[in-house]
KEDREN-807337 format. One record per residue: residue number from 1; residue in one letter; x negated, y, z of N, C-alpha, C in turn. Coordinates in Angstrom, 3 decimals. Example, Ala and Ser with C-alpha at 12.3 -4.5 7.8 and 13.67 -1.06 7.14 Angstrom:
# residues 2
<node num="1" residuo="A" n_c1="-13.190" n_c2="-5.690" n_c3="7.800" ca_c1="-12.300" ca_c2="-4.500" ca_c3="7.800" c_c1="-13.200" c_c2="-3.300" c_c3="7.800"/>
<node num="2" residuo="S" n_c1="-12.850" n_c2="-2.250" n_c3="7.080" ca_c1="-13.670" ca_c2="-1.060" ca_c3="7.140" c_c1="-12.900" c_c2="0.030" c_c3="7.870"/>
END
This chain:
# residues 60
<node num="1" residuo="M" n_c1="-28.165" n_c2="91.048" n_c3="22.329" ca_c1="-27.756" ca_c2="90.341" ca_c3="21.121" c_c1="-28.734" c_c2="89.203" c_c3="20.842"/>
<node num="2" residuo="V" n_c1="-28.211" n_c2="88.038" n_c3="20.556" ca_c1="-29.039" ca_c2="86.871" ca_c3="20.256" c_c1="-29.269" c_c2="86.812" c_c3="18.755"/>
<node num="3" residuo="K" n_c1="-30.533" n_c2="86.722" n_c3="18.372" ca_c1="-30.862" ca_c2="86.624" ca_c3="16.958" c_c1="-30.839" c_c2="85.165" c_c3="16.538"/>
<node num="4" residuo="R" n_c1="-30.344" n_c2="84.886" n_c3="15.351" ca_c1="-30.323" ca_c2="83.539" ca_c3="14.795" c_c1="-31.160" c_c2="83.502" c_c3="13.540"/>
<node num="5" residuo="K" n_c1="-31.938" n_c2="82.446" n_c3="13.396" ca_c1="-32.709" ca_c2="82.250" ca_c3="12.187" c_c1="-32.569" c_c2="80.786" c_c3="11.805"/>
<node num="6" residuo="N" n_c1="-32.189" n_c2="80.523" n_c3="10.574" ca_c1="-31.975" ca_c2="79.162" ca_c3="10.107" c_c1="-33.086" c_c2="78.755" c_c3="9.159"/>
<node num="7" residuo="N" n_c1="-33.478" n_c2="77.490" n_c3="9.232" ca_c1="-34.318" ca_c2="76.901" ca_c3="8.211" c_c1="-33.915" c_c2="75.442" c_c3="8.074"/>
<node num="8" residuo="V" n_c1="-34.345" n_c2="74.804" n_c3="7.028" ca_c1="-33.978" ca_c2="73.422" ca_c3="6.765" c_c1="-35.226" c_c2="72.563" c_c3="6.862"/>
<node num="9" residuo="Y" n_c1="-35.125" n_c2="71.475" n_c3="7.620" ca_c1="-36.224" ca_c2="70.528" ca_c3="7.753" c_c1="-35.694" c_c2="69.147" c_c3="7.405"/>
<node num="10" residuo="R" n_c1="-36.200" n_c2="68.572" n_c3="6.329" ca_c1="-35.806" ca_c2="67.250" ca_c3="5.843" c_c1="-34.291" c_c2="67.101" c_c3="5.709"/>
<node num="11" residuo="G" n_c1="-33.646" n_c2="68.162" n_c3="5.257" ca_c1="-32.216" ca_c2="68.119" ca_c3="5.001" c_c1="-31.351" c_c2="68.497" c_c3="6.193"/>
<node num="12" residuo="Y" n_c1="-31.934" n_c2="68.740" n_c3="7.354" ca_c1="-31.182" ca_c2="69.138" ca_c3="8.546" c_c1="-31.371" c_c2="70.628" c_c3="8.790"/>
<node num="13" residuo="L" n_c1="-30.282" n_c2="71.295" n_c3="9.074" ca_c1="-30.328" ca_c2="72.714" ca_c3="9.356" c_c1="-30.831" c_c2="72.911" c_c3="10.786"/>
<node num="14" residuo="V" n_c1="-31.947" n_c2="73.608" n_c3="10.932" ca_c1="-32.530" ca_c2="73.911" ca_c3="12.242" c_c1="-32.264" c_c2="75.385" c_c3="12.521"/>
<node num="15" residuo="T" n_c1="-31.518" n_c2="75.640" n_c3="13.579" ca_c1="-31.170" ca_c2="77.005" ca_c3="13.943" c_c1="-32.011" c_c2="77.435" c_c3="15.127"/>
<node num="16" residuo="K" n_c1="-32.575" n_c2="78.609" n_c3="15.020" ca_c1="-33.406" ca_c2="79.169" ca_c3="16.076" c_c1="-32.607" c_c2="80.274" c_c3="16.758"/>
<node num="17" residuo="F" n_c1="-32.382" n_c2="80.133" n_c3="18.070" ca_c1="-31.632" ca_c2="81.111" ca_c3="18.846" c_c1="-32.566" c_c2="81.831" c_c3="19.804"/>
<node num="18" residuo="G" n_c1="-32.369" n_c2="83.120" n_c3="19.959" ca_c1="-33.104" ca_c2="83.895" ca_c3="20.941" c_c1="-34.489" c_c2="84.290" c_c3="20.481"/>
<node num="19" residuo="R" n_c1="-35.290" n_c2="84.686" n_c3="21.483" ca_c1="-36.667" ca_c2="85.059" ca_c3="21.199" c_c1="-37.462" c_c2="85.007" c_c3="22.495"/>
<node num="20" residuo="G" n_c1="-38.760" n_c2="84.967" n_c3="22.357" ca_c1="-39.631" ca_c2="84.930" ca_c3="23.529" c_c1="-39.452" c_c2="83.661" c_c3="24.349"/>
<node num="21" residuo="K" n_c1="-39.322" n_c2="83.828" n_c3="25.662" ca_c1="-39.180" ca_c2="82.677" ca_c3="26.554" c_c1="-37.777" c_c2="82.084" c_c3="26.529"/>
<node num="22" residuo="K" n_c1="-36.835" n_c2="82.754" n_c3="25.894" ca_c1="-35.466" ca_c2="82.255" ca_c3="25.808" c_c1="-35.162" c_c2="81.692" c_c3="24.420"/>
<node num="23" residuo="L" n_c1="-36.155" n_c2="81.131" n_c3="23.794" ca_c1="-36.030" ca_c2="80.595" ca_c3="22.442" c_c1="-35.568" c_c2="79.138" c_c3="22.500"/>
<node num="24" residuo="V" n_c1="-34.586" n_c2="78.785" n_c3="21.682" ca_c1="-34.070" ca_c2="77.425" ca_c3="21.615" c_c1="-33.895" c_c2="77.050" c_c3="20.147"/>
<node num="25" residuo="F" n_c1="-34.339" n_c2="75.828" n_c3="19.796" ca_c1="-34.134" ca_c2="75.280" ca_c3="18.462" c_c1="-33.032" c_c2="74.245" c_c3="18.550"/>
<node num="26" residuo="Q" n_c1="-32.127" n_c2="74.246" n_c3="17.563" ca_c1="-30.949" ca_c2="73.401" ca_c3="17.638" c_c1="-30.619" c_c2="72.811" c_c3="16.269"/>
<node num="27" residuo="T" n_c1="-30.168" n_c2="71.553" n_c3="16.256" ca_c1="-29.700" ca_c2="70.909" ca_c3="15.038" c_c1="-28.640" c_c2="69.889" c_c3="15.398"/>
<node num="28" residuo="I" n_c1="-28.012" n_c2="69.310" n_c3="14.397" ca_c1="-27.021" ca_c2="68.256" ca_c3="14.615" c_c1="-27.535" c_c2="66.990" c_c3="13.954"/>
<node num="29" residuo="I" n_c1="-27.722" n_c2="65.941" n_c3="14.768" ca_c1="-28.190" ca_c2="64.642" ca_c3="14.289" c_c1="-27.123" c_c2="63.622" c_c3="14.644"/>
<node num="30" residuo="N" n_c1="-26.636" n_c2="62.910" n_c3="13.644" ca_c1="-25.625" ca_c2="61.874" ca_c3="13.861" c_c1="-24.418" c_c2="62.436" c_c3="14.618"/>
<node num="31" residuo="E" n_c1="-23.946" n_c2="63.587" n_c3="14.185" ca_c1="-22.777" ca_c2="64.268" ca_c3="14.730" c_c1="-22.932" c_c2="64.671" c_c3="16.191"/>
<node num="32" residuo="K" n_c1="-24.160" n_c2="64.747" n_c3="16.688" ca_c1="-24.425" ca_c2="65.207" ca_c3="18.047" c_c1="-25.376" c_c2="66.395" c_c3="17.973"/>
<node num="33" residuo="E" n_c1="-25.148" n_c2="67.356" n_c3="18.838" ca_c1="-25.996" ca_c2="68.541" ca_c3="18.871" c_c1="-27.245" c_c2="68.256" c_c3="19.698"/>
<node num="34" residuo="W" n_c1="-28.412" n_c2="68.543" n_c3="19.130" ca_c1="-29.692" ca_c2="68.333" ca_c3="19.808" c_c1="-30.398" c_c2="69.663" c_c3="19.911"/>
<node num="35" residuo="S" n_c1="-30.926" n_c2="69.951" n_c3="21.095" ca_c1="-31.608" ca_c2="71.218" ca_c3="21.332" c_c1="-32.905" c_c2="70.981" c_c3="22.082"/>
<node num="36" residuo="T" n_c1="-33.868" n_c2="71.842" n_c3="21.834" ca_c1="-35.130" ca_c2="71.811" ca_c3="22.557" c_c1="-35.767" c_c2="73.188" c_c3="22.482"/>
<node num="37" residuo="M" n_c1="-36.690" n_c2="73.437" n_c3="23.371" ca_c1="-37.375" ca_c2="74.720" ca_c3="23.375" c_c1="-38.658" c_c2="74.673" c_c3="22.546"/>
<node num="38" residuo="I" n_c1="-39.034" n_c2="73.487" n_c3="22.053" ca_c1="-40.244" ca_c2="73.319" ca_c3="21.253" c_c1="-39.848" c_c2="72.810" c_c3="19.875"/>
<node num="39" residuo="E" n_c1="-40.167" n_c2="73.575" n_c3="18.837" ca_c1="-39.752" ca_c2="73.231" ca_c3="17.482" c_c1="-40.334" c_c2="71.889" c_c3="17.025"/>
<node num="40" residuo="S" n_c1="-41.564" n_c2="71.598" n_c3="17.398" ca_c1="-42.188" ca_c2="70.345" ca_c3="16.963" c_c1="-41.471" c_c2="69.126" c_c3="17.558"/>
<node num="41" residuo="D" n_c1="-40.925" n_c2="69.249" n_c3="18.778" ca_c1="-40.154" ca_c2="68.147" ca_c3="19.369" c_c1="-38.895" c_c2="67.879" c_c3="18.567"/>
<node num="42" residuo="L" n_c1="-38.246" n_c2="68.930" n_c3="18.109" ca_c1="-37.032" ca_c2="68.771" ca_c3="17.311" c_c1="-37.359" c_c2="68.135" c_c3="15.965"/>
<node num="43" residuo="K" n_c1="-38.464" n_c2="68.541" n_c3="15.353" ca_c1="-38.863" ca_c2="67.944" ca_c3="14.074" c_c1="-39.261" c_c2="66.485" c_c3="14.247"/>
<node num="44" residuo="T" n_c1="-39.879" n_c2="66.135" n_c3="15.371" ca_c1="-40.221" ca_c2="64.741" ca_c3="15.663" c_c1="-38.957" c_c2="63.906" c_c3="15.811"/>
<node num="45" residuo="A" n_c1="-37.942" n_c2="64.455" n_c3="16.457" ca_c1="-36.666" ca_c2="63.748" ca_c3="16.618" c_c1="-36.000" c_c2="63.517" c_c3="15.266"/>
<node num="46" residuo="I" n_c1="-36.040" n_c2="64.520" n_c3="14.397" ca_c1="-35.465" ca_c2="64.371" ca_c3="13.054" c_c1="-36.233" c_c2="63.310" c_c3="12.270"/>
<node num="47" residuo="D" n_c1="-37.568" n_c2="63.328" n_c3="12.346" ca_c1="-38.390" ca_c2="62.324" ca_c3="11.663" c_c1="-38.063" c_c2="60.920" c_c3="12.143"/>
<node num="48" residuo="A" n_c1="-37.936" n_c2="60.746" n_c3="13.456" ca_c1="-37.623" ca_c2="59.425" ca_c3="14.018" c_c1="-36.256" c_c2="58.953" c_c3="13.546"/>
<node num="49" residuo="W" n_c1="-35.303" n_c2="59.859" n_c3="13.492" ca_c1="-33.952" ca_c2="59.495" ca_c3="13.062" c_c1="-33.947" c_c2="59.070" c_c3="11.593"/>
<node num="50" residuo="I" n_c1="-34.647" n_c2="59.807" n_c3="10.742" ca_c1="-34.664" ca_c2="59.508" ca_c3="9.313" c_c1="-35.502" c_c2="58.263" c_c3="9.015"/>
<node num="51" residuo="D" n_c1="-36.709" n_c2="58.201" n_c3="9.553" ca_c1="-37.646" ca_c2="57.137" ca_c3="9.207" c_c1="-37.328" c_c2="55.803" c_c3="9.866"/>
<node num="52" residuo="E" n_c1="-36.875" n_c2="55.838" n_c3="11.125" ca_c1="-36.713" ca_c2="54.595" ca_c3="11.870" c_c1="-35.282" c_c2="54.329" c_c3="12.312"/>
<node num="53" residuo="G" n_c1="-34.406" n_c2="55.289" n_c3="12.134" ca_c1="-33.018" ca_c2="55.121" ca_c3="12.557" c_c1="-32.856" c_c2="55.165" c_c3="14.062"/>
<node num="54" residuo="I" n_c1="-33.842" n_c2="55.738" n_c3="14.765" ca_c1="-33.799" ca_c2="55.816" ca_c3="16.219" c_c1="-33.222" c_c2="57.160" c_c3="16.617"/>
<node num="55" residuo="E" n_c1="-32.196" n_c2="57.114" n_c3="17.441" ca_c1="-31.584" ca_c2="58.342" ca_c3="17.900" c_c1="-32.458" c_c2="58.978" c_c3="18.978"/>
<node num="56" residuo="P" n_c1="-32.681" n_c2="60.274" n_c3="18.929" ca_c1="-33.517" ca_c2="60.927" ca_c3="19.946" c_c1="-32.942" c_c2="60.718" c_c3="21.340"/>
<node num="57" residuo="G" n_c1="-33.818" n_c2="60.541" n_c3="22.315" ca_c1="-33.367" ca_c2="60.223" ca_c3="23.657" c_c1="-33.336" c_c2="61.394" c_c3="24.593"/>
<node num="58" residuo="Y" n_c1="-33.486" n_c2="62.590" n_c3="24.111" ca_c1="-33.477" ca_c2="63.735" ca_c3="25.003" c_c1="-32.581" c_c2="64.821" c_c3="24.459"/>
<node num="59" residuo="R" n_c1="-32.032" n_c2="65.587" n_c3="25.351" ca_c1="-31.205" ca_c2="66.738" ca_c3="24.998" c_c1="-31.452" c_c2="67.826" c_c3="26.014"/>
<node num="60" residuo="L" n_c1="-31.233" n_c2="69.037" n_c3="25.618" ca_c1="-31.434" ca_c2="70.142" ca_c3="26.552" c_c1="-30.122" c_c2="70.564" c_c3="27.123"/>
END
């Protein structure tokens, strides 16, 4: 069973799937789903989108 944990960062819902080495953080930015295995990378992408209007250039 995959555990889900939600939190909100700067108005975006960040969903945490899995646990341990199979952990993935996911959100929707500009109607596109963005995922990463490192939470700080996802928060950096959200910051860039909000502050500079730059769409993140990576996806998992």
